[in-house]
C-alpha positions, -999 to 999 in steps of 0.1 A, spaced: 228 -153 -325 198 -139 -345 173 -162 -324 185 -150 -288 183 -114 -305 148 -116 -314 140 -132 -283 156 -99 -266 138 -78 -285 102 -94 -278 109 -97 -239 116 -56 -239 86 -53 -258 106 -44 -290 85 -55 -320 105 -49 -359 87 -59 -383 100 -93 -397 120 -102 -371 91 -125 -360 104 -152 -389 132 -155 -368 114 -180 -344 101 -210 -372 130 -231 -381 122 -231 -420 125 -198 -418 161 -198 -407 169 -233 -424 158 -213 -455 181 -183 -446 207 -209 -437 216 -230 -463 214 -190 -485 241 -179 -466 261 -211 -468 261 -213 -503 267 -176 -507 298 -181 -486 309 -210 -503 305 -196 -539 319 -165 -532 347 -169 -503 356 -202 -516 374 -190 -548 396 -167 -524 405 -194 -506 415 -214 -535 435 -189 -544 453 -187 -508 459 -220 -510 473 -225 -546 495 -188 -529 506 -209 -500 517 -236 -527 489 -264 -508 492 -282 -541 482 -321 -543 511 -343 -545 501 -369 -570 511 -403 -572 516 -420 -603 490 -449 -600 484 -452 -637 448 -436 -643 438 -415 -670 444 -375 -664 460 -384 -631 494 -364 -636 470 -335 -647 457 -324 -608 494 -318 -597 496 -289 -579 455 -288 -575 452 -273 -542 436 -292 -514 421 -284 -478 395 -274 -500 371 -286 -467 380 -256 -452 352 -239 -473 330 -262 -459 338 -256 -423 333 -221 -427 307 -215 -445 286 -240 -426 294 -230 -388 287 -186 -399 250 -194 -407 249 -220 -373 263 -195 -355 237 -172 -368 206 -193 -375 205 -218 -346 200 -216 -308 235 -225 -301 231 -238 -265 209 -263 -279 228 -299 -270 224 -314 -305 239 -283 -319 266 -281 -294 274 -318 -304 274 -310 -337 300 -281 -342 322 -301 -318 320 -327 -343 330 -305 -372 356 -284 -353 373 -318 -341 372 -337 -368 383 -309 -395 416 -305 -368 427 -340 -373 421 -337 -412 436 -301 -410 465 -318 -392 466 -346 -417 469 -322 -442 493 -296 -428 521 -322 -423 520 -335 -455 518 -298 -475 537 -279 -450 565 -308 -437 562 -327 -467 555 -357 -446 546 -381 -473 524 -401 -448 510 -372 -428 491 -378 -400 501 -416 -383 469 -435 -388 471 -447 -351 465 -407 -342 435 -410 -365 420 -433 -345 427 -422 -316 410 -392 -327 379 -408 -342 375 -429 -308 377 -392 -286 350 -380 -308 330 -410 -306 333 -411 -267 319 -371 -264 297 -386 -283 286 -416 -272 288 -403 -234 264 -371 -236 243 -389 -257 234 -414 -231 239 -394 -195 233 -357 -203 200 -345 -193 180 -330 -221 189 -357 -245 150 -377 -243 130 -395 -269 92 -395 -266 74 -426 -279 38 -429 -291 15 -452 -267 9 -482 -283 -31 -475 -286 -24 -436 -294 -43 -435 -325 -77 -435 -296 -58 -419 -270 -63 -384 -285 -63 -365 -322 -70 -334 -309 -37 -330 -288 -13 -350 -302 15 -348 -274 -12 -367 -256 -5 -397 -278 32 -398 -264 48 -413 -237 62 -395 -208 96 -380 -217 122 -411 -212 158 -413 -208 170 -442 -228 192 -455 -254 169 -467 -279 176 -466 -317 155 -474 -349 156 -511 -367 146 -502 -402 121 -523 -423 109 -540 -388 74 -536 -376 79 -533 -338 113 -512 -348 126 -503 -316 158 -512 -302 168 -508 -269 208 -515 -263 201 -525 -226 189 -558 -246 221 -569 -257 224 -577 -219 198 -601 -218 216 -618 -186 206 -593 -163 172 -582 -149 156 -551 -167 168 -529 -140 209 -529 -142 208 -538 -179 192 -501 -182 214 -492 -158 247 -504 -176 233 -498 -212 261 -474 -215 291 -503 -216 273 -513 -248 264 -483 -265 296 -460 -258 316 -488 -277 293 -489 -306 289 -451 -309 330 -450 -312 327 -478 -342 300 -458 -362 316 -425 -358 352 -442 -367 336 -463 -397 315 -436 -413 345 -414 -412 370 -433 -428 345 -443 -450 341 -406 -467 380 -404 -463 382 -435 -483 358 -422 -509 375 -392 -510 394 -401 -546 377 -382 -575 365 -352 -586 332 -343 -566 325 -382 -553 327 -375 -515 314 -343 -520 279 -355 -546 269 -384 -521 279 -365 -489 249 -342 -499 226 -365 -506 228 -383 -476 230 -353 -454 197 -342 -472 177 -375 -462 197 -371 -425 180 -333 -423 147 -346 -435 146 -371 -408 159 -347 -384 127 -323 -391 103 -348 -391 118 -367 -361 119 -329 -340 80 -320 -351 55 -335 -329 27 -336 -354 46 -356 -381 63 -377 -355 26 -388 -346 13 -390 -383 41 -412 -396 39 -429 -361 77 -426 -356 92 -416 -321 97 -375 -309 128 -367 -302 123 -332 -280 148 -300 -298 154 -320 -328 142 -295 -353 168 -274 -346 196 -293 -364 175 -291 -393 188 -259 -396 229 -270 -391 223 -299 -416 209 -277 -446 237 -246 -436 260 -280 -441 242 -289 -474 245 -255 -486 282 -254 -477 289 -291 -498 273 -279 -524 289 -246 -527 316 -265 -528 309 -292 -553 308 -258 -576 345 -259 -578 354 -298 -570 335 -311 -603 354 -323 -628 379 -307 -635 382 -302 -598 398 -266 -588 404 -275 -553 403 -310 -533 387 -313 -500 412 -332 -480 417 -349 -456 401 -318 -431 370 -318 -452 363 -359 -456 371 -368 -421 347 -342 -411 321 -346 -433 320 -382 -422 320 -378 -385 293 -353 -390 270 -379 -408 280 -401 -385 273 -384 -354 240 -373 -369 226 -407 -380 236 -410 -342 215 -384 -325 184 -392 -352 189 -427 -334 187 -438 -372 224 -455 -368 210 -492 -380 203 -474 -412 236 -460 -418 250 -495 -441 218 -481 -464 221 -445 -463 259 -448 -462 259 -473 -489 284 -460 -508 308 -451 -486 303 -488 -471 313 -504 -503 343 -486 -512 357 -493 -475 347 -530 -481 364 -528 -517 397 -524 -500 396 -547 -474 383 -573 -501 413 -564 -522 436 -567 -490 427 -595 -476 422 -615 -515 457 -603 -523 473 -618 -488 462 -648 -497 469 -656 -529 503 -642 -518 506 -668 -493 489 -696 -514 506 -692 -550 531 -665 -547 535 -627 -548 539 -627 -585 506 -648 -594 489 -620 -565 499 -589 -579 485 -600 -613 453 -622 -597 439 -590 -580 402 -588 -569 402 -557 -582 419 -538 -617 425 -512 -581 410 -503 -551 387 -486 -536 363 -495 -563 360 -460 -581 394 -468 -593 383 -503 -603 363 -482 -631 388 -459 -639 410 -483 -650 379 -501 -667 379 -469 -684 350 -454 -669 355 -416 -672 353 -400 -636 322 -380 -643 305 -410 -653 315 -427 -621 303 -400 -597 274 -395 -616 260 -432 -616 277 -436 -581 255 -405 -568 223 -413 -585 229 -451 -568 236 -429 -536 200 -414 -543 181 -447 -548 194 -455 -515 183 -427 -499 146 -433 -513 146 -470 -498 159 -454 -462 131 -426 -467 105 -454 -476 112 -469 -438 91 -441 -425 58 -457 -435 70 -494 -442 68 -506 -409 
């Protein structure tokens, strides 16, 4: 909104000292992160007190974990802190008509609403199961459908790729090093030399024209799968104090850097990556969310004063998935979101191995010979005697290492 105020005053030849800084993405991003962090730190405590007054405390099942029962009554639905501290600076400092910003705001509200409904049913309606799993899936599929259709058909979502011989085309005007704007379903393949993946290539039995025309049949279902998988991965990871918030911060910072580089034609030219017009604006959104998550992390570190609940975890996972998709970095998710992935896989392996051993050797054997002491993986280490803080810190370190590997791909092609 403030950017439009700057434009309005400039168009009417009204010059306010310092207001010209609003035309720079870097300045607006810096202000956004300061605002989000301040909102989360100051108003976070008030929200926590409100949730505690409304008896929105966590009902803890006895899983035999150290310190577990002490968490009983800790306020949940703390994801509201992240949502509010993200949306306010985003509305203030971004060009809110930018299609990428619109998609991200929709993602926050959509997934936040699904998580809020789940938490509401658990805490207010005393329904221990909360929102049915199939309704969560429907919600995740719905967001994936919105994102996939918008990405494929919206005219403002385009890419500019470099000419193969761009190094000799023009170094004085970098824009001439890029091909004309294209409307194409394309992504980046990490660790590959010619690292552009066209979704129409999956329809190899069609001619090029038909394949490009029908690429949405492949692209949209893949987008739906990614949104569903990553949001569930973040939800599963949110099991001990600070884990989901800490790992999500590392992932968001990495995606924010990709957004800034991909949305700046000079950096895109230097790094030989796709230039994504209008993408730079999403940097402001990402750093605003980073500030909000760090502010929430202040209250969520061990021992947690508040849990994010599904309101926060489903929302964070959904936003991370959408960010990766709009940045054409969705194929990097298994590495960048490696913590989410191993947490998800640990649950699936636990179930598969248990069912197999139960069928082959009987129930008692299966119960006494589980693959992990407990799933998800962070509970396995808790059962092994590791303190929550140690598990969280080490997983964040692993997350940082995975993020560095992803950043290396900018030049390793």
